[in-house]
A tleap script that builds the chain and sets N, CA, C and O, in Angstrom:
source leaprc.protein.ff14SB
mol = sequence {
  NMET LYS ARG LEU LYS VAL THR VAL ASN GLY
  VAL SER TYR GLU VAL GLU VAL GLU ILE LEU
  GLU ASP ASN GLU SER GLU GLY TYR LEU PRO
  GLN TYR GLN THR VAL GLN PRO ALA ILE THR
  SER ALA PRO ILE ILE SER THR LEU VAL SER
  LYS PRO ARG PRO THR VAL SER VAL GLY GLY
  ASN GLY VAL THR ALA PRO MET ALA GLY ASN
  ILE THR THR ILE HIE VAL LYS ALA GLY ASP
  SER VAL LYS ALA ASN GLU VAL VAL VAL GLU
  MET GLU ALA MET LYS MET ILE THR LYS LEU
  SER ALA PRO SER ASP GLY VAL VAL LYS GLU
  ILE HIE VAL LYS SER GLY ALA ASN VAL ASN
  GLN GLY ASP LEU LEU VAL SER PHE CLYS
}
set mol.1.N position { 4.055 51.809 -0.502 }
set mol.1.CA position { 3.681 51.211 0.765 }
set mol.1.C position { 2.833 49.974 0.479 }
set mol.1.O position { 1.977 49.969 -0.406 }
set mol.2.N position { 3.101 48.929 1.258 }
set mol.2.CA position { 2.306 47.715 1.174 }
set mol.2.C position { 1.633 47.508 2.517 }
set mol.2.O position { 2.199 47.826 3.563 }
set mol.3.N position { 0.431 46.976 2.479 }
set mol.3.CA position { -0.294 46.649 3.694 }
set mol.3.C position { -0.137 45.155 3.938 }
set mol.3.O position { -0.360 44.346 3.037 }
set mol.4.N position { 0.248 44.793 5.157 }
set mol.4.CA position { 0.442 43.403 5.518 }
set mol.4.C position { -0.306 43.090 6.797 }
set mol.4.O position { -0.563 43.976 7.612 }
set mol.5.N position { -0.655 41.824 6.967 }
set mol.5.CA position { -1.254 41.354 8.213 }
set mol.5.C position { -0.168 40.616 8.972 }
set mol.5.O position { 0.469 39.709 8.437 }
set mol.6.N position { 0.044 41.016 10.241 }
set mol.6.CA position { 1.061 40.414 11.092 }
set mol.6.C position { 0.361 39.906 12.348 }
set mol.6.O position { -0.461 40.613 12.930 }
set mol.7.N position { 0.686 38.674 12.769 }
set mol.7.CA position { 0.112 38.119 13.993 }
set mol.7.C position { 1.212 37.980 15.024 }
set mol.7.O position { 2.224 37.323 14.782 }
set mol.8.N position { 1.007 38.614 16.196 }
set mol.8.CA position { 1.963 38.573 17.300 }
set mol.8.C position { 1.234 38.057 18.528 }
set mol.8.O position { 0.247 38.648 18.966 }
set mol.9.N position { 1.719 36.953 19.084 }
set mol.9.CA position { 1.097 36.348 20.264 }
set mol.9.C position { -0.404 36.155 20.088 }
set mol.9.O position { -1.177 36.381 21.019 }
set mol.10.N position { -0.814 35.738 18.899 }
set mol.10.CA position { -2.217 35.450 18.640 }
set mol.10.C position { -3.071 36.649 18.313 }
set mol.10.O position { -4.263 36.489 18.052 }
set mol.11.N position { -2.507 37.860 18.315 }
set mol.11.CA position { -3.258 39.069 17.992 }
set mol.11.C position { -2.834 39.541 16.609 }
set mol.11.O position { -1.647 39.734 16.348 }
set mol.12.N position { -3.820 39.728 15.714 }
set mol.12.CA position { -3.517 40.155 14.350 }
set mol.12.C position { -3.504 41.672 14.251 }
set mol.12.O position { -4.355 42.354 14.823 }
set mol.13.N position { -2.526 42.189 13.514 }
set mol.13.CA position { -2.408 43.623 13.279 }
set mol.13.C position { -2.269 43.848 11.785 }
set mol.13.O position { -1.688 43.029 11.072 }
set mol.14.N position { -2.798 44.946 11.328 }
set mol.14.CA position { -2.631 45.348 9.944 }
set mol.14.C position { -1.574 46.444 9.937 }
set mol.14.O position { -1.721 47.448 10.635 }
set mol.15.N position { -0.521 46.268 9.166 }
set mol.15.CA position { 0.571 47.230 9.150 }
set mol.15.C position { 0.861 47.686 7.733 }
set mol.15.O position { 0.582 46.978 6.765 }
set mol.16.N position { 1.421 48.866 7.630 }
set mol.16.CA position { 1.889 49.375 6.353 }
set mol.16.C position { 3.396 49.293 6.347 }
set mol.16.O position { 4.050 49.686 7.313 }
set mol.17.N position { 3.958 48.777 5.246 }
set mol.17.CA position { 5.393 48.571 5.140 }
set mol.17.C position { 5.893 49.269 3.884 }
set mol.17.O position { 5.319 49.129 2.804 }
set mol.18.N position { 6.967 50.019 4.048 }
set mol.18.CA position { 7.613 50.644 2.902 }
set mol.18.C position { 8.792 49.763 2.507 }
set mol.18.O position { 9.688 49.518 3.314 }
set mol.19.N position { 8.788 49.295 1.279 }
set mol.19.CA position { 9.872 48.450 0.794 }
set mol.19.C position { 10.921 49.361 0.177 }
set mol.19.O position { 10.678 50.026 -0.829 }
set mol.20.N position { 12.097 49.376 0.807 }
set mol.20.CA position { 13.163 50.264 0.368 }
set mol.20.C position { 13.925 49.698 -0.820 }
set mol.20.O position { 14.425 50.446 -1.660 }
set mol.21.N position { 14.012 48.378 -0.884 }
set mol.21.CA position { 14.758 47.746 -1.953 }
set mol.21.C position { 13.991 46.511 -2.387 }
set mol.21.O position { 13.684 45.653 -1.560 }
set mol.22.N position { 13.680 46.407 -3.659 }
set mol.22.CA position { 12.911 45.284 -4.171 }
set mol.22.C position { 13.842 44.327 -4.898 }
set mol.22.O position { 14.062 44.461 -6.102 }
set mol.23.N position { 14.397 43.347 -4.157 }
set mol.23.CA position { 15.308 42.368 -4.740 }
set mol.23.C position { 14.571 41.234 -5.434 }
set mol.23.O position { 15.193 40.415 -6.111 }
set mol.24.N position { 13.260 41.174 -5.276 }
set mol.24.CA position { 12.492 40.091 -5.856 }
set mol.24.C position { 12.608 40.092 -7.376 }
set mol.24.O position { 12.677 39.032 -7.997 }
set mol.25.N position { 12.629 41.270 -7.969 }
set mol.25.CA position { 12.717 41.352 -9.427 }
set mol.25.C position { 14.084 40.909 -9.943 }
set mol.25.O position { 14.231 40.588 -11.122 }
set mol.26.N position { 15.089 40.890 -9.057 }
set mol.26.CA position { 16.425 40.467 -9.446 }
set mol.26.C position { 16.631 38.970 -9.231 }
set mol.26.O position { 17.729 38.456 -9.446 }
set mol.27.N position { 15.583 38.272 -8.810 }
set mol.27.CA position { 15.669 36.829 -8.661 }
set mol.27.C position { 16.186 36.354 -7.321 }
set mol.27.O position { 16.510 35.174 -7.185 }
set mol.28.N position { 16.277 37.225 -6.317 }
set mol.28.CA position { 16.780 36.808 -5.020 }
set mol.28.C position { 15.780 35.961 -4.250 }
set mol.28.O position { 16.183 35.124 -3.443 }
set mol.29.N position { 14.495 36.154 -4.478 }
set mol.29.CA position { 13.464 35.453 -3.725 }
set mol.29.C position { 12.485 34.731 -4.652 }
set mol.29.O position { 11.288 35.014 -4.601 }
set mol.30.N position { 12.949 33.818 -5.489 }
set mol.30.CA position { 12.055 33.206 -6.458 }
set mol.30.C position { 11.023 32.275 -5.828 }
set mol.30.O position { 9.988 32.017 -6.444 }
set mol.31.N position { 11.267 31.764 -4.625 }
set mol.31.CA position { 10.344 30.824 -4.020 }
set mol.31.C position { 9.119 31.501 -3.409 }
set mol.31.O position { 8.155 30.813 -3.075 }
set mol.32.N position { 9.126 32.826 -3.251 }
set mol.32.CA position { 8.008 33.537 -2.640 }
set mol.32.C position { 7.070 34.073 -3.699 }
set mol.32.O position { 7.488 34.445 -4.795 }
set mol.33.N position { 5.790 34.107 -3.352 }
set mol.33.CA position { 4.788 34.685 -4.232 }
set mol.33.C position { 4.227 35.935 -3.569 }
set mol.33.O position { 4.201 36.041 -2.343 }
set mol.34.N position { 3.789 36.862 -4.373 }
set mol.34.CA position { 3.135 38.042 -3.841 }
set mol.34.C position { 1.689 37.679 -3.565 }
set mol.34.O position { 0.988 37.170 -4.439 }
set mol.35.N position { 1.242 37.944 -2.333 }
set mol.35.CA position { -0.135 37.632 -1.963 }
set mol.35.C position { -0.804 38.896 -1.453 }
set mol.35.O position { -0.145 39.800 -0.938 }
set mol.36.N position { -2.087 38.945 -1.597 }
set mol.36.CA position { -2.865 40.082 -1.108 }
set mol.36.C position { -3.126 39.864 0.382 }
set mol.36.O position { -3.742 38.860 0.741 }
set mol.37.N position { -2.683 40.761 1.260 }
set mol.37.CA position { -2.910 40.570 2.686 }
set mol.37.C position { -4.391 40.675 3.033 }
set mol.37.O position { -5.156 41.375 2.369 }
set mol.38.N position { -4.777 39.960 4.094 }
set mol.38.CA position { -6.159 39.996 4.546 }
set mol.38.C position { -6.425 41.303 5.276 }
set mol.38.O position { -5.577 41.779 6.030 }
set mol.39.N position { -7.573 41.871 5.060 }
set mol.39.CA position { -7.990 43.086 5.756 }
set mol.39.C position { -8.761 42.653 6.998 }
set mol.39.O position { -9.721 41.889 6.902 }
set mol.40.N position { -8.343 43.141 8.155 }
set mol.40.CA position { -9.020 42.793 9.404 }
set mol.40.C position { -9.423 44.064 10.129 }
set mol.40.O position { -9.091 45.173 9.712 }
set mol.41.N position { -10.131 43.880 11.201 }
set mol.41.CA position { -10.529 45.041 11.998 }
set mol.41.C position { -9.517 45.332 13.094 }
set mol.41.O position { -9.772 46.155 13.973 }
set mol.42.N position { -8.367 44.660 13.048 }
set mol.42.CA position { -7.332 44.879 14.056 }
set mol.42.C position { -6.762 46.292 13.923 }
set mol.42.O position { -6.797 46.871 12.838 }
set mol.43.N position { -6.240 46.849 15.011 }
set mol.43.CA position { -5.679 48.200 14.944 }
set mol.43.C position { -4.445 48.260 14.044 }
set mol.43.O position { -3.699 47.289 13.914 }
set mol.44.N position { -4.255 49.412 13.436 }
set mol.44.CA position { -3.092 49.616 12.580 }
set mol.44.C position { -1.967 50.184 13.429 }
set mol.44.O position { -2.152 51.173 14.139 }
set mol.45.N position { -0.793 49.552 13.353 }
set mol.45.CA position { 0.370 50.035 14.097 }
set mol.45.C position { 1.046 51.096 13.247 }
set mol.45.O position { 1.502 50.810 12.140 }
set mol.46.N position { 1.113 52.315 13.756 }
set mol.46.CA position { 1.711 53.377 12.959 }
set mol.46.C position { 3.091 53.782 13.449 }
set mol.46.O position { 3.912 54.253 12.662 }
set mol.47.N position { 3.361 53.606 14.741 }
set mol.47.CA position { 4.670 53.963 15.282 }
set mol.47.C position { 5.100 52.924 16.298 }
set mol.47.O position { 4.271 52.182 16.825 }
set mol.48.N position { 6.373 52.870 16.570 }
set mol.48.CA position { 6.905 51.987 17.587 }
set mol.48.C position { 7.175 52.787 18.846 }
set mol.48.O position { 7.573 53.949 18.771 }
set mol.49.N position { 6.966 52.185 19.987 }
set mol.49.CA position { 7.265 52.843 21.254 }
set mol.49.C position { 8.767 52.827 21.431 }
set mol.49.O position { 9.391 51.769 21.347 }
set mol.50.N position { 9.356 53.985 21.675 }
set mol.50.CA position { 10.803 54.070 21.760 }
set mol.50.C position { 11.355 53.567 23.089 }
set mol.50.O position { 12.498 53.113 23.152 }
set mol.51.N position { 10.557 53.643 24.147 }
set mol.51.CA position { 11.018 53.128 25.437 }
set mol.51.C position { 9.818 52.596 26.198 }
set mol.51.O position { 8.726 53.155 26.100 }
set mol.52.N position { 10.006 51.519 26.956 }
set mol.52.CA position { 8.883 50.963 27.697 }
set mol.52.C position { 8.476 51.875 28.840 }
set mol.52.O position { 9.301 52.594 29.403 }
set mol.53.N position { 7.190 51.835 29.176 }
set mol.53.CA position { 6.698 52.603 30.313 }
set mol.53.C position { 7.099 51.890 31.593 }
set mol.53.O position { 7.198 50.664 31.613 }
set mol.54.N position { 7.329 52.640 32.658 }
set mol.54.CA position { 7.665 51.988 33.922 }
set mol.54.C position { 6.554 51.038 34.343 }
set mol.54.O position { 5.374 51.333 34.155 }
set mol.55.N position { 6.928 49.907 34.908 }
set mol.55.CA position { 5.973 48.906 35.329 }
set mol.55.C position { 6.046 48.782 36.841 }
set mol.55.O position { 7.135 48.681 37.407 }
set mol.56.N position { 4.900 48.789 37.494 }
set mol.56.CA position { 4.874 48.664 38.949 }
set mol.56.C position { 3.884 47.583 39.341 }
set mol.56.O position { 3.028 47.190 38.549 }
set mol.57.N position { 4.010 47.107 40.569 }
set mol.57.CA position { 3.075 46.099 41.060 }
set mol.57.C position { 1.732 46.740 41.347 }
set mol.57.O position { 1.640 47.949 41.560 }
set mol.58.N position { 0.705 45.931 41.350 }
set mol.58.CA position { -0.641 46.419 41.603 }
set mol.58.C position { -0.873 46.689 43.083 }
set mol.58.O position { -1.637 47.587 43.438 }
set mol.59.N position { -0.219 45.916 43.951 }
set mol.59.CA position { -0.458 46.021 45.384 }
set mol.59.C position { -0.070 47.352 45.997 }
set mol.59.O position { -0.692 47.761 46.978 }
set mol.60.N position { 0.919 48.044 45.474 }
set mol.60.CA position { 1.308 49.334 45.997 }
set mol.60.C position { 2.377 49.284 47.070 }
set mol.60.O position { 2.981 50.315 47.367 }
set mol.61.N position { 2.640 48.119 47.668 }
set mol.61.CA position { 3.664 48.052 48.710 }
set mol.61.C position { 4.918 47.341 48.229 }
set mol.61.O position { 5.790 47.023 49.037 }
set mol.62.N position { 5.025 47.092 46.958 }
set mol.62.CA position { 6.210 46.443 46.416 }
set mol.62.C position { 6.236 46.499 44.904 }
set mol.62.O position { 5.244 46.831 44.255 }
set mol.63.N position { 7.386 46.169 44.362 }
set mol.63.CA position { 7.553 46.093 42.911 }
set mol.63.C position { 7.804 44.637 42.574 }
set mol.63.O position { 8.684 43.998 43.150 }
set mol.64.N position { 7.022 44.114 41.633 }
set mol.64.CA position { 7.176 42.723 41.208 }
set mol.64.C position { 7.663 42.678 39.765 }
set mol.64.O position { 7.514 43.642 39.013 }
set mol.65.N position { 8.243 41.552 39.396 }
set mol.65.CA position { 8.730 41.371 38.026 }
set mol.65.C position { 7.533 41.196 37.083 }
set mol.65.O position { 6.697 40.319 37.303 }
set mol.66.N position { 7.444 42.019 36.040 }
set mol.66.CA position { 6.322 41.905 35.113 }
set mol.66.C position { 6.456 40.694 34.193 }
set mol.66.O position { 5.479 40.271 33.575 }
set mol.67.N position { 7.674 40.133 34.103 }
set mol.67.CA position { 7.941 38.967 33.262 }
set mol.67.C position { 9.240 38.330 33.740 }
set mol.67.O position { 9.965 38.917 34.543 }
set mol.68.N position { 9.527 37.151 33.256 }
set mol.68.CA position { 10.787 36.495 33.602 }
set mol.68.C position { 11.936 37.277 32.974 }
set mol.68.O position { 11.807 37.781 31.858 }
set mol.69.N position { 13.044 37.379 33.675 }
set mol.69.CA position { 14.178 38.117 33.136 }
set mol.69.C position { 15.355 38.100 34.097 }
set mol.69.O position { 15.423 37.281 35.013 }
set mol.70.N position { 16.281 39.027 33.865 }
set mol.70.CA position { 17.523 39.113 34.622 }
set mol.70.C position { 17.643 40.519 35.198 }
set mol.70.O position { 17.517 41.499 34.463 }
set mol.71.N position { 17.882 40.630 36.495 }
set mol.71.CA position { 18.040 41.943 37.137 }
set mol.71.C position { 19.394 42.517 36.724 }
set mol.71.O position { 20.430 41.887 36.937 }
set mol.72.N position { 19.384 43.705 36.137 }
set mol.72.CA position { 20.636 44.315 35.680 }
set mol.72.C position { 21.146 45.388 36.634 }
set mol.72.O position { 22.353 45.493 36.853 }
set mol.73.N position { 20.243 46.188 37.205 }
set mol.73.CA position { 20.660 47.293 38.073 }
set mol.73.C position { 19.643 47.486 39.192 }
set mol.73.O position { 18.434 47.444 38.963 }
set mol.74.N position { 20.144 47.696 40.390 }
set mol.74.CA position { 19.295 48.057 41.523 }
set mol.74.C position { 19.702 49.465 41.932 }
set mol.74.O position { 20.853 49.696 42.303 }
set mol.75.N position { 18.770 50.401 41.867 }
set mol.75.CA position { 19.078 51.810 42.101 }
set mol.75.C position { 18.905 52.258 43.550 }
set mol.75.O position { 19.277 53.382 43.888 }
set mol.76.N position { 18.346 51.402 44.419 }
set mol.76.CA position { 18.060 51.800 45.793 }
set mol.76.C position { 18.612 50.766 46.766 }
set mol.76.O position { 19.030 49.676 46.375 }
set mol.77.N position { 18.602 51.137 48.048 }
set mol.77.CA position { 18.968 50.187 49.108 }
set mol.77.C position { 17.956 50.350 50.240 }
set mol.77.O position { 17.224 51.339 50.292 }
set mol.78.N position { 17.923 49.384 51.132 }
set mol.78.CA position { 16.990 49.434 52.261 }
set mol.78.C position { 17.172 50.742 53.026 }
set mol.78.O position { 18.296 51.152 53.314 }
set mol.79.N position { 16.058 51.389 53.350 }
set mol.79.CA position { 16.096 52.646 54.092 }
set mol.79.C position { 16.024 53.880 53.213 }
set mol.79.O position { 15.779 54.973 53.722 }
set mol.80.N position { 16.230 53.743 51.903 }
set mol.80.CA position { 16.163 54.895 50.990 }
set mol.80.C position { 14.727 55.401 50.859 }
set mol.80.O position { 13.783 54.613 50.795 }
set mol.81.N position { 14.577 56.716 50.818 }
set mol.81.CA position { 13.280 57.318 50.511 }
set mol.81.C position { 13.151 57.411 49.000 }
set mol.81.O position { 14.104 57.770 48.309 }
set mol.82.N position { 11.966 57.085 48.488 }
set mol.82.CA position { 11.722 57.146 47.049 }
set mol.82.C position { 10.445 57.925 46.782 }
set mol.82.O position { 9.539 57.978 47.613 }
set mol.83.N position { 10.396 58.520 45.618 }
set mol.83.CA position { 9.209 59.238 45.152 }
set mol.83.C position { 8.430 58.330 44.208 }
set mol.83.O position { 8.997 57.401 43.635 }
set mol.84.N position { 7.151 58.589 44.045 }
set mol.84.CA position { 6.330 57.837 43.100 }
set mol.84.C position { 6.947 57.913 41.711 }
set mol.84.O position { 7.393 58.979 41.286 }
set mol.85.N position { 6.975 56.802 41.011 }
set mol.85.CA position { 7.505 56.668 39.642 }
set mol.85.C position { 9.021 56.788 39.544 }
set mol.85.O position { 9.560 56.855 38.439 }
set mol.86.N position { 9.721 56.817 40.681 }
set mol.86.CA position { 11.185 56.812 40.650 }
set mol.86.C position { 11.650 55.392 40.317 }
set mol.86.O position { 11.161 54.424 40.899 }
set mol.87.N position { 12.586 55.273 39.389 }
set mol.87.CA position { 13.090 53.956 38.990 }
set mol.87.C position { 13.874 53.347 40.143 }
set mol.87.O position { 14.791 53.969 40.680 }
set mol.88.N position { 13.503 52.113 40.521 }
set mol.88.CA position { 14.191 51.433 41.617 }
set mol.88.C position { 14.998 50.224 41.134 }
set mol.88.O position { 16.023 49.886 41.725 }
set mol.89.N position { 14.541 49.579 40.067 }
set mol.89.CA position { 15.211 48.386 39.533 }
set mol.89.C position { 15.110 48.394 38.014 }
set mol.89.O position { 14.109 48.831 37.447 }
set mol.90.N position { 16.177 47.898 37.357 }
set mol.90.CA position { 16.132 47.677 35.917 }
set mol.90.C position { 16.339 46.195 35.671 }
set mol.90.O position { 17.162 45.556 36.326 }
set mol.91.N position { 15.587 45.651 34.721 }
set mol.91.CA position { 15.743 44.238 34.382 }
set mol.91.C position { 15.776 44.068 32.875 }
set mol.91.O position { 15.220 44.874 32.128 }
set mol.92.N position { 16.432 43.014 32.448 }
set mol.92.CA position { 16.498 42.694 31.028 }
set mol.92.C position { 15.627 41.475 30.776 }
set mol.92.O position { 15.740 40.456 31.456 }
set mol.93.N position { 14.757 41.601 29.785 }
set mol.93.CA position { 13.911 40.490 29.372 }
set mol.93.C position { 13.723 40.615 27.862 }
set mol.93.O position { 13.401 41.693 27.361 }
set mol.94.N position { 13.916 39.546 27.157 }
set mol.94.CA position { 13.790 39.527 25.697 }
set mol.94.C position { 14.678 40.584 25.048 }
set mol.94.O position { 14.273 41.237 24.086 }
set mol.95.N position { 15.879 40.750 25.570 }
set mol.95.CA position { 16.893 41.673 25.051 }
set mol.95.C position { 16.466 43.137 25.127 }
set mol.95.O position { 16.950 43.970 24.360 }
set mol.96.N position { 15.561 43.445 26.051 }
set mol.96.CA position { 15.132 44.825 26.273 }
set mol.96.C position { 15.260 45.137 27.759 }
set mol.96.O position { 14.999 44.286 28.608 }
set mol.97.N position { 15.665 46.363 28.061 }
set mol.97.CA position { 15.753 46.812 29.446 }
set mol.97.C position { 14.408 47.424 29.842 }
set mol.97.O position { 13.873 48.288 29.147 }
set mol.98.N position { 13.879 46.958 30.966 }
set mol.98.CA position { 12.633 47.498 31.501 }
set mol.98.C position { 12.953 48.165 32.831 }
set mol.98.O position { 13.585 47.566 33.701 }
set mol.99.N position { 12.513 49.409 32.980 }
set mol.99.CA position { 12.742 50.168 34.206 }
set mol.99.C position { 11.505 50.027 35.080 }
set mol.99.O position { 10.394 50.350 34.660 }
set mol.100.N position { 11.710 49.542 36.299 }
set mol.100.CA position { 10.612 49.327 37.239 }
set mol.100.C position { 10.621 50.433 38.281 }
set mol.100.O position { 11.658 50.730 38.875 }
set mol.101.N position { 9.470 51.037 38.498 }
set mol.101.CA position { 9.368 52.238 39.333 }
set mol.101.C position { 8.592 51.991 40.614 }
set mol.101.O position { 7.798 51.056 40.711 }
set mol.102.N position { 8.840 52.851 41.595 }
set mol.102.CA position { 8.103 52.814 42.858 }
set mol.102.C position { 6.649 53.191 42.591 }
set mol.102.O position { 6.384 54.126 41.836 }
set mol.103.N position { 5.700 52.472 43.203 }
set mol.103.CA position { 4.287 52.761 42.955 }
set mol.103.C position { 3.809 54.050 43.625 }
set mol.103.O position { 2.827 54.650 43.185 }
set mol.104.N position { 4.501 54.479 44.690 }
set mol.104.CA position { 4.118 55.704 45.403 }
set mol.104.C position { 5.312 56.171 46.231 }
set mol.104.O position { 6.328 55.482 46.317 }
set mol.105.N position { 5.177 57.347 46.838 }
set mol.105.CA position { 6.226 57.819 47.738 }
set mol.105.C position { 6.343 56.844 48.907 }
set mol.105.O position { 5.341 56.298 49.368 }
set mol.106.N position { 7.559 56.630 49.380 }
set mol.106.CA position { 7.728 55.720 50.506 }
set mol.106.C position { 9.184 55.500 50.847 }
set mol.106.O position { 10.068 56.212 50.372 }
set mol.107.N position { 9.416 54.500 51.681 }
set mol.107.CA position { 10.761 54.128 52.122 }
set mol.107.C position { 10.969 52.663 51.754 }
set mol.107.O position { 10.093 51.826 51.974 }
set mol.108.N position { 12.135 52.366 51.194 }
set mol.108.CA position { 12.447 50.990 50.820 }
set mol.108.C position { 12.599 50.163 52.095 }
set mol.108.O position { 13.428 50.472 52.952 }
set mol.109.N position { 11.794 49.115 52.210 }
set mol.109.CA position { 11.852 48.222 53.369 }
set mol.109.C position { 12.910 47.144 53.152 }
set mol.109.O position { 13.736 46.891 54.028 }
set mol.110.N position { 12.878 46.508 51.974 }
set mol.110.CA position { 13.805 45.408 51.711 }
set mol.110.C position { 13.987 45.205 50.214 }
set mol.110.O position { 13.048 45.364 49.435 }
set mol.111.N position { 15.211 44.851 49.821 }
set mol.111.CA position { 15.520 44.460 48.450 }
set mol.111.C position { 15.544 42.933 48.454 }
set mol.111.O position { 16.309 42.333 49.208 }
set mol.112.N position { 14.729 42.304 47.634 }
set mol.112.CA position { 14.581 40.846 47.649 }
set mol.112.C position { 15.428 40.138 46.591 }
set mol.112.O position { 15.412 38.909 46.517 }
set mol.113.N position { 16.168 40.893 45.771 }
set mol.113.CA position { 16.986 40.299 44.708 }
set mol.113.C position { 18.352 40.974 44.680 }
set mol.113.O position { 18.560 42.022 45.290 }
set mol.114.N position { 19.268 40.353 43.965 }
set mol.114.CA position { 20.592 40.936 43.758 }
set mol.114.C position { 20.781 41.182 42.271 }
set mol.114.O position { 20.139 40.542 41.439 }
set mol.115.N position { 21.661 42.106 41.947 }
set mol.115.CA position { 21.991 42.362 40.554 }
set mol.115.C position { 22.531 41.077 39.938 }
set mol.115.O position { 23.376 40.406 40.530 }
set mol.116.N position { 22.042 40.737 38.747 }
set mol.116.CA position { 22.453 39.519 38.062 }
set mol.116.C position { 21.521 38.341 38.299 }
set mol.116.O position { 21.647 37.309 37.640 }
set mol.117.N position { 20.576 38.486 39.244 }
set mol.117.CA position { 19.662 37.383 39.564 }
set mol.117.C position { 18.640 37.175 38.450 }
set mol.117.O position { 18.181 38.129 37.822 }
set mol.118.N position { 18.296 35.917 38.221 }
set mol.118.CA position { 17.200 35.574 37.312 }
set mol.118.C position { 15.914 35.564 38.125 }
set mol.118.O position { 15.882 35.017 39.227 }
set mol.119.N position { 14.857 36.162 37.592 }
set mol.119.CA position { 13.576 36.219 38.290 }
set mol.119.C position { 12.469 35.715 37.376 }
set mol.119.O position { 12.595 35.719 36.151 }
set mol.120.N position { 11.390 35.285 38.002 }
set mol.120.CA position { 10.193 34.856 37.271 }
set mol.120.C position { 9.125 35.924 37.367 }
set mol.120.O position { 9.172 36.787 38.244 }
set mol.121.N position { 8.170 35.863 36.471 }
set mol.121.CA position { 7.062 36.810 36.505 }
set mol.121.C position { 6.372 36.738 37.862 }
set mol.121.O position { 6.071 35.653 38.361 }
set mol.122.N position { 6.126 37.908 38.456 }
set mol.122.CA position { 5.438 37.983 39.738 }
set mol.122.C position { 6.339 37.944 40.951 }
set mol.122.O position { 5.866 38.172 42.064 }
set mol.123.N position { 7.640 37.660 40.776 }
set mol.123.CA position { 8.548 37.638 41.922 }
set mol.123.C position { 8.635 39.035 42.546 }
set mol.123.O position { 8.726 40.032 41.831 }
set mol.124.N position { 8.606 39.103 43.874 }
set mol.124.CA position { 8.745 40.370 44.585 }
set mol.124.C position { 10.201 40.804 44.527 }
set mol.124.O position { 11.090 40.046 44.914 }
set mol.125.N position { 10.451 42.021 44.046 }
set mol.125.CA position { 11.818 42.533 43.881 }
set mol.125.C position { 12.171 43.503 44.999 }
set mol.125.O position { 13.236 43.391 45.607 }
set mol.126.N position { 11.283 44.456 45.273 }
set mol.126.CA position { 11.510 45.489 46.288 }
set mol.126.C position { 10.213 45.689 47.060 }
set mol.126.O position { 9.140 45.775 46.463 }
set mol.127.N position { 10.307 45.763 48.391 }
set mol.127.CA position { 9.116 46.083 49.187 }
set mol.127.C position { 9.315 47.418 49.890 }
set mol.127.O position { 10.442 47.842 50.142 }
set mol.128.N position { 8.201 48.072 50.202 }
set mol.128.CA position { 8.225 49.405 50.792 }
set mol.128.C position { 7.479 49.424 52.122 }
set mol.128.O position { 6.573 48.622 52.350 }
set mol.129.N position { 7.879 50.364 53.010 }
set mol.129.CA position { 7.191 50.557 54.304 }
set mol.129.C position { 5.954 51.371 54.077 }
set mol.129.O position { 5.221 51.656 55.024 }
savepdb mol mol.pdb
quit
C-alpha cells in the first residue's frame, strides 16, 4: 500500500492505494519519479459511496436541482400523493444518476421540467401542495 495526497476541488485528502501491477520497473513510465507524499491533517478516504443519497430542496415545498444536469426520469405527475423520501425525479450530472426525493409527505402540485430537459443548479423541478 502507498499513501498519496489527492486534491479534489481544492480539498486535500490522504489516501492509501494498492498497486496491483508495477510497470515502472519494466520501463513503461521512465519520465515519472517516485516522490514521498505529503502528510496532511485531511481525512483519509477509506471507502467509496456506492450510491448517492437522495437530495431534496431546503424549502420543503419543492425539489430543486442540486447541480446542473439533464433530467432522465420523472416518477410522478401532478396530483400524485408522495411519501417523504420517495424518489420523484432522476437526473444525470457528471455521468452519474442522482435520485431526488420528496422532502415530506404531500401531493405533487406541478412538474416544472420534462424528461430530457437540461437544468441549472437551483432550478425548481417539482413543487408540492
